[in-house]
C-alpha positions in Angstrom: 2.8 -35.6 0.0 4.0 -33.0 2.9 3.6 -29.5 3.4 5.8 -27.3 6.1 3.7 -23.5 6.3 6.5 -21.7 8.3 5.7 -17.9 9.9 7.0 -15.8 12.6 4.3 -16.1 15.0 1.6 -18.3 15.3 -1.2 -16.8 17.3 -1.4 -13.1 15.0 -0.1 -14.2 11.6 -0.6 -18.9 11.1 -3.7 -18.6 13.1 -5.3 -15.3 11.6 -4.3 -16.3 7.3 -3.7 -19.8 6.6 -6.2 -22.4 8.7 -7.9 -22.3 5.3 -4.8 -23.4 3.4 -3.9 -26.1 6.3 -7.2 -27.3 5.9 -7.3 -27.3 2.0 -4.5 -29.3 1.7 -5.5 -32.2 4.9 -8.5 -32.6 2.3 -5.7 -33.1 -0.9 -4.4 -35.8 1.5 -1.6 -34.0 2.4 0.5 -34.2 6.0 0.6 -30.7 7.1 2.9 -29.1 9.9 3.8 -25.5 10.9 6.9 -23.9 12.2 6.4 -21.0 14.2 6.8 -19.5 17.5 4.0 -20.2 20.4 3.0 -16.5 20.8 0.0 -17.4 22.9 0.1 -15.6 26.6 -0.9 -18.8 27.8 1.3 -21.8 25.9 -1.0 -24.5 26.5 -3.8 -22.6 23.9 -1.5 -23.1 21.1 -4.0 -25.3 19.3 -3.7 -25.2 15.4 -6.8 -26.4 13.5 -5.4 -28.8 10.4 -2.1 -28.9 11.2 -0.5 -33.0 11.9 3.0 -31.3 13.4 3.9 -28.7 15.1 7.4 -27.4 15.6 7.5 -24.4 18.3 10.7 -22.2 16.9 11.7 -19.0 18.8 11.8 -16.8 16.0 12.8 -13.2 17.2 10.9 -10.2 14.9 14.0 -8.2 14.8 16.5 -9.9 12.4 19.2 -9.2 14.6 18.6 -10.9 17.7 21.2 -13.8 18.3 18.0 -16.3 18.8 17.3 -16.3 15.3 20.5 -18.5 15.0 19.1 -20.9 16.9 15.7 -20.6 15.4 17.6 -21.8 11.9 19.5 -24.2 13.1 16.4 -26.4 14.3 14.6 -24.9 11.2 17.6 -26.7 8.9 17.1 -29.6 10.9 13.8 -30.1 10.5 13.8 -29.2 6.5 16.7 -31.9 6.1 15.3 -34.2 7.7 11.5 -34.1 7.0 11.5 -34.3 3.5 8.8 -31.9 2.5 7.5 -31.8 -0.8 6.3 -28.1 -0.7 7.4 -25.4 2.0 5.6 -22.1 2.3 7.3 -19.0 4.4 5.8 -16.3 5.3 6.4 -12.3 7.4 10.4 -11.0 6.7 12.3 -12.8 9.8 10.1 -16.5 9.5 10.4 -15.8 5.7 14.4 -15.2 5.5 15.5 -17.9 7.9 13.7 -20.9 5.9 14.8 -19.7 2.7 18.4 -19.6 4.1 17.8 -23.0 6.0 15.8 -24.5 2.9 19.2 -24.4 0.9 19.8 -28.4 1.3 16.0 -29.4 1.1 15.3 -27.7 -2.0 18.2 -29.5 -3.9 16.4 -32.3 -3.1 13.7 -31.0 -4.8 11.7 -28.9 -2.3 9.3 -26.7 -3.2 10.2 -22.6 -1.7 7.3 -20.5 -1.6 7.6 -17.1 0.2 4.3 -14.9 0.2 5.2 -11.0 0.6 2.7 -9.8 3.1 3.8 -6.0 1.9 7.7 -5.4 1.5 8.9 -3.0 4.3 10.3 -1.2 1.3 7.2 1.1 -0.4 6.8 4.5 -1.9 7.0 6.7 1.1 9.0 4.1 3.0 12.0 5.5 5.0 15.0 5.3 3.1 16.8 3.3 5.8 13.8 0.3 4.3 15.0 1.0 1.2 19.1 0.4 1.8 18.5 -2.7 4.5 15.7 -4.5 3.1 15.1 -3.7 -0.8 19.1 -5.8 -1.3 17.9 -8.6 1.2 14.8 -9.3 -0.3 15.8 -9.2 -3.9 18.8 -11.4 -2.9 16.6 -14.0 -0.9 14.4 -14.3 -3.8 17.7 -16.3 -5.7 16.4 -18.9 -3.0 12.8 -18.4 -3.6 10.8 -20.7 -6.5 7.7 -19.3 -6.2 7.4 -15.2 -4.7 3.8 -14.5 -4.0 2.9 -10.6 -4.0 -0.7 -10.0 -2.5 -0.8 -6.0 -4.4 -0.1 -4.2 -7.3 2.9 -2.3 -6.1 5.3 -4.6 -4.8 3.8 -6.6 -7.6 5.5 -4.0 -10.4 8.7 -4.5 -7.9 8.9 -7.8 -7.7 8.8 -8.8 -11.3 12.6 -7.9 -11.4 13.7 -9.9 -8.3 15.5 -12.9 -9.7 13.0 -15.7 -8.3 12.1 -18.6 -10.5 8.7 -17.1 -10.6 6.6 -14.4 -9.4 3.0 -14.1 -9.0 0.0 -11.9 -8.0 -2.2 -13.4 -5.8 -5.2 -11.2 -4.3 -4.2 -11.7 -0.5 -5.3 -14.4 2.0 -9.0 -14.0 1.0 -12.1 -12.7 3.4 -14.4 -15.5 4.1 -18.0 -13.7 2.6 -20.8 -16.0 4.2 -19.2 -14.5 7.5 -18.4 -11.0 6.7 -21.4 -10.0 5.1 -24.2 -7.0 5.4 -26.9 -8.4 8.3 -28.8 -5.0 8.9 -30.9 -7.6 10.9 -28.8 -7.9 13.6 -27.7 -4.5 14.0 -30.1 -2.9 16.3 -29.4 -5.9 18.8 -25.6 -4.9 18.7 -26.3 -1.7 18.8 -28.4 -2.1 21.8 -26.0 -4.0 23.2 -22.9 -1.3 22.2 -24.9 1.1 24.5 -24.7 3.2 21.1 -27.9 5.8 20.9 -30.1 5.5 17.9 -28.7 9.1 16.6 -25.5 8.6 17.1 -23.1 8.0 14.1 -20.4 5.4 15.1 -17.1 4.7 13.9 -15.2 1.6 13.8 -11.0 0.8 13.8 -9.9 -2.7 13.5 -6.4 -3.2 13.9 -3.4 -3.7 16.5 -2.9 -0.9 19.0 0.4 -0.2 17.5 2.0 3.3 16.0 1.8 2.0 12.7 -2.0 1.6 12.7 -1.7 5.2 13.6 -5.8 5.3 15.8 -3.6 8.4 17.0 -4.5 10.3 13.9 -8.2 9.5 14.2 -8.4 11.0 17.8 -6.8 13.8 16.7 -9.7 14.4 14.0 -12.4 13.5 17.1 -10.6 16.7 18.8 -11.2 19.0 15.7 -14.9 17.8 15.4 -14.9 18.8 19.6 -13.8 22.3 18.7 -16.2 22.6 16.3 -18.9 21.5 18.1 -19.3 18.8 16.0 -18.7 15.7 18.3 -21.7 14.9 20.4 -23.3 12.7 18.5 -20.3 10.9 17.5 -18.8 7.7 19.4 -16.0 6.0 18.5 -14.5 2.2 18.4 -11.5 0.6 18.4 -10.7 -2.9 18.3 -7.3 -4.7 19.3 -5.0 -4.5 21.3 -1.4 -3.8 21.6 1.5 -2.1 23.5 0.4 1.9 22.6 -2.9 1.0 24.7 -1.9 3.3 27.5 -0.8 6.0 25.6 -4.2 6.1 23.0 -6.1 6.0 26.5 -3.8 9.0 27.7 -4.1 10.8 24.7 -8.2 10.8 24.6 -8.1 12.1 27.6 -5.7 15.1 26.9 -7.9 15.9 23.9 -11.0 15.8 25.7 -13.1 12.8 23.3 -12.1 9.9 26.0 -16.0 10.1 26.4 -16.6 9.3 23.1 -14.3 6.5 22.4 -14.4 2.4 23.6 -12.0 0.1 23.9 -13.0 -2.8 22.8 -9.8 -5.1 22.9 -9.5 -7.9 21.3 -13.3 -9.0 19.6 -14.5 -12.6 17.9 -17.5 -10.2 17.1 -16.2 -7.9 14.0 -18.4 -8.8 11.5 -21.6 -8.1 13.9 -19.7 -4.7 15.1 -19.3 -4.0 11.2 -23.1 -4.3 10.8 -23.7 -1.6 13.7 -21.7 0.7 13.0 -22.0 3.5 10.4 -17.7 4.2 9.1 -14.7 2.4 8.8 -12.1 4.6 9.5 -8.4 3.1 8.4 -5.9 5.7 8.6 -3.2 3.3 8.8 0.8 4.2 7.4 1.8 0.7 6.1 0.2 -2.3 5.2 0.2 -5.1 2.2 -3.4 -5.8 1.7 -5.4 -5.3 4.8 -8.0 -7.6 5.5 -9.5 -5.3 8.3 -10.8 -3.1 5.1 -11.6 -5.9 3.4 -13.7 -7.2 5.9 -15.7 -3.9 6.7 -16.1 -4.0 2.8 -17.5 -7.3 2.7 -20.0 -5.9 5.5 -21.3 -3.3 3.6 -19.9 -0.8 5.9 -18.6 2.7 4.1 -14.6 3.3 4.7 -12.2 6.3 4.8 -8.8 4.8 4.3 -5.3 6.5 3.9 -3.4 6.9 0.6 -1.1 3.8 1.3 -0.5 0.9 -0.8 -2.8 -1.9 -0.2 -5.6 0.4 0.5 -5.7 1.8 -2.8 -5.8 -1.7 -4.2 -9.3 -1.4 -2.6 -10.4 1.7 -2.8 -11.6 4.2 -5.3 -12.1 7.2 -4.0 -15.3 9.0 -4.6 -16.6 5.5 -5.9 -16.3 2.6 -2.8 -14.9 4.7 -0.4 -12.7 7.7 0.3 -9.1 8.0 0.1 -7.5 10.4 2.5 -4.6 13.1 2.9 -3.2 11.5 6.7 -4.0 14.6 8.5 -6.9 15.6 11.2 -8.2 18.1 9.4 -8.8 15.9 6.1 -10.4 12.9 8.7 -12.5 15.1 10.6 -14.6 16.9 7.1 -14.7 13.3 6.3 -16.5 11.9 9.0 -18.5 14.9 9.4 -19.2 15.1 5.6 -20.1 11.5 5.4 -22.7 11.4 8.6 -24.8 13.8 7.1 -25.0 12.0 4.1 -26.3 8.5 4.2 -26.9 8.6 0.7 -23.3 8.4 0.0 -22.8 6.1 2.2 -24.9 4.2 1.0 -23.6 4.6 -2.7 -20.1 3.7 -1.2 -21.3 0.4 0.6 -23.0 -1.0 -2.4 -19.9 -0.2 -4.9 -17.9 -1.4 -2.0 -19.6 -5.1 -1.7 -18.8 -5.4 -5.9 -15.3 -4.5 -5.3 -14.8 -7.1 -2.6 -15.6 -9.9 -4.6 -12.8 -10.4 -6.5 -11.3 -11.1 -2.6 -13.7 -13.5 -1.8 -11.8 -16.6 0.4 -13.1 -19.6 -1.9 -11.7 -17.7 -5.5 -8.2 -16.6 -3.6 -8.0 -20.4 -2.2 -8.6 -21.2 -6.4 -5.6 -19.2 -7.4 -3.2 -20.4 -4.8 -4.3 -24.5 -5.3 -3.5 -23.5 -9.3 -0.1 -22.3 -8.5 0.8 -24.6 -6.2 0.0 -28.1 -8.9 1.8 -26.0 -11.4 5.0 -25.5 -9.1 5.1 -29.0 -7.6 
């Protein structure tokens, strides 16, 4: 049996979300393959575990980029010749081109799976998103054997799409053995980060791009500064991205740069979660945010924006706080939680129970069942 995973990029998608599933297929005795663009700064760093065959397909994120025509042709050749039993595609461009290219393969018996990691049309999305992406995804559903959604808003909408089957799976899973409370390591990591004993540490994890809305957190810090409440607060940001320089300049302009640390890409996120006091996630758009689940799994109390995905995970006042996306609301929440450790502990304990349903092992078992039922 042979399986092919496709996505627009390797480093920031395949490697982040799908390695456990490639491993699962290899352990089942399947031949595994990946088709995605090598997006590593050093191409030689692109080594995909549990992958027998890798195809470097030059997908472009912009669906109108003419280079995607060549990507389509190459992908069609791979699908026509590869005789894959199962093809699982991800990301909007990778998913669209794979399903377009898989027509002949599907007629020969290949089963085409597509995971929507968050439709571009959602409650509150720009009208242009609805005009472009809604009809496109609905049409592409006709070329899909199993359409997988990872949040309830997308699932309720996709149930009316003409895919052969539409299912809800709670994300890609979180490794709860790796992301877990570890208070013993807290002091050592705080010392490494230069955090004082009385400092209240905020943490955000995510690409430095406008969608993640780190700028709002900086504006909330500026408001706390104006109120004389910032002295004992530090804000740590994990991630890289195209607006890093812009965010640094904004922190300087707002007078909060001395309370903000840009940590870049980190491999010690579980330890950072355990070292900090509050996870702040004010993103503008998500499917089902892995970073938020990881923080909850580590026993870190969370505050987040009122968007799809976040609302699947957080019940405000029970296991975290869902906020209006304003500096005032966020500043008030940060200050309230800083002064109320009992509330923070209550949120963290409840979040730990919530995230059990998203355990990687549980999600893998659900996904494996869907795979085998459709072969």
